[in-house]
N, C-alpha and C positions, 0 to 999 in steps of 0.2 A: 504494500500500500504506500502511496506517495505521502510525503510530508504535508501536513496542513499549512495553509497560507494565512498569515495574520497581517491585516492592513490596519495601521494605526493612523488616524486622521485627526489632526488638531483642527477645531472649527476655524472657519475663515475669519477674516478681519472684522472685528465688531465695531459698532458705532459708539462714539462718546458724545453725540450731539445732545443727549439729555444726561448731564452729569449726576443728577439726583435719582436717576432710574436705578432700581434694585439690580444688582449684578446679574441675577438669574434671568431677568427680563430683557437684558440688553440685546438688541437686534444686530444684524449684520450691517456694515457700512456698504455704500455702493461698490467700493473696491472689493469687499468681501464677497458680494453677490457675483461680481464678474469672475473672481478667482474660483469660486465654488463651481460655477457653470463650466469654466474651462477645465477644471479637474474632472467634472462629470463627463465631459466629452472624452477625456482620456480614459476614464474608467469604462466607458461604454465600449471602447475598442478592446479592452482587456477581456479575455475569456479564460475561464468562465467568470461570470459575475459573482460577487460574494454570495454565499449561501445563507448568511445571517448577518444582520446589523445589530450591534449593541450601541445605543446612543444615550448620552446624557440628556436630561430633561430640560436643559437651558434653551432659551429662545434661539441663541446663536448656533447651537449644535443642531437643533431641529431645522432651522433655515438652511444650514449647510447641507444637511441630508436631503432636503427637498430639492435643492438645486443640482444634486448629483445625477438625477434622472436614472435611477436604478430601475431594473424591471419591477413592474407593479407587484409581482408575486413574491418578491424578496421579503422574507419575514424580518420585521423590525421590532426590537424590544427597547422601549424607552425606560431607563432605569435610573431612579433618583440617586442611588448611591454612586453613580458615575460622575455626578456633578462635583467638580474640583477634587476628585479622588486622588489619593496618593498612588505611587507606583505599586506599592504592596497591595492595596485594595484592588487595583486593576488586575494585577497578576493573580490574586486569589479568585477573582471572577472568571478570568480566562481558564484557569485550571479546572473549573467546574463545567466547562463546555462538554457536551456529549461528543464522543468520537466520530459520530456520523457527520458532524459539521466540519467540512474540509476547507472552508474558506470563510473567514470572519472579518468583518469591518467593524472596528471600534472607533467611535467618534467621541472625543472627550477634550480635556483641557490640560494646560500646562500649570504647574511644573510636572505633574504626575505622568503625563504622556511622554514627555522628553526623558524623564528618569527611567520609565519603563523601557523605552526603545534602547537606551544606552545599557541598561541592565541586561536585557535579553540578547543583544547583539554580541555574540562571542566571536564573530567574524563577519565578513561581508565583502562585497565588491568595493575596491578602494575608493572609487568616486562617491559611492553612497555613504561610506564611512566618513569621508572628508566633509560632505555636506551636512551630515548629522552632527559632526563635531562643532559646526558653526551655529547650532541651535535649531530647535524645532519651532520654526516660525509659524504664525497663523496660516492656515490653509495648506500646510505641508503634509505629505503622505509618506509613511515608512512602510515598505513591503518586506515582510520577514517570512522566511521559511522556518516553521516551527519544527521541533524534533519529530522524526518519523514515528516515534512511540506515541505521539499524540499530545493533547492539551495538558494532561496531568503531568507530563514530563517537562513542561515549561519551567525553566530555572535560570538563574543568572548564567549568561554566556551560552545558553542552549540553542539560540536561534541564529540564522544567517541573514544578514541584511542584503536583500537583493537590489532594492532601489530606494532612493530617498528623493522625492520630488517636491520642490518648492514652487510656489506660484510663479516666480520669475523664470522657472525652467520650462513653463508651458508655452 
């Protein structure tokens, strides 16, 4: 059986037009909407599409997801515990995934997502590792190959970073 694929996506650029708005309710900025749509076009060319999406409940993660234009039948789970979750919390959640899920997209926030990508990537393509080293910017996507043994085997250094795409790379 092939190794599962893990896609880690930081929500696109959020708007700060309303500084008094609660953080959870902050929407995307116009640039964020453009970046998410461009990333969606790239993901549409990727086959197969993610079999499952785990998404934070914040407004900006929901909007990012909507702009990705994934197939309608893709199961999506909005999980409150993903909002501003630590790397450890995200890792625990991923380890609970059923083995049948071969490709999962996780849409969440920094710093937890950045820390998780760095924690898991025990190796990778040099270009992808260099890009990740410069930071997990808004709208960036890390594509990791998880251990062939499955989600329960996710551990520090157990994944391979295939690609790291930033909005400016699209």
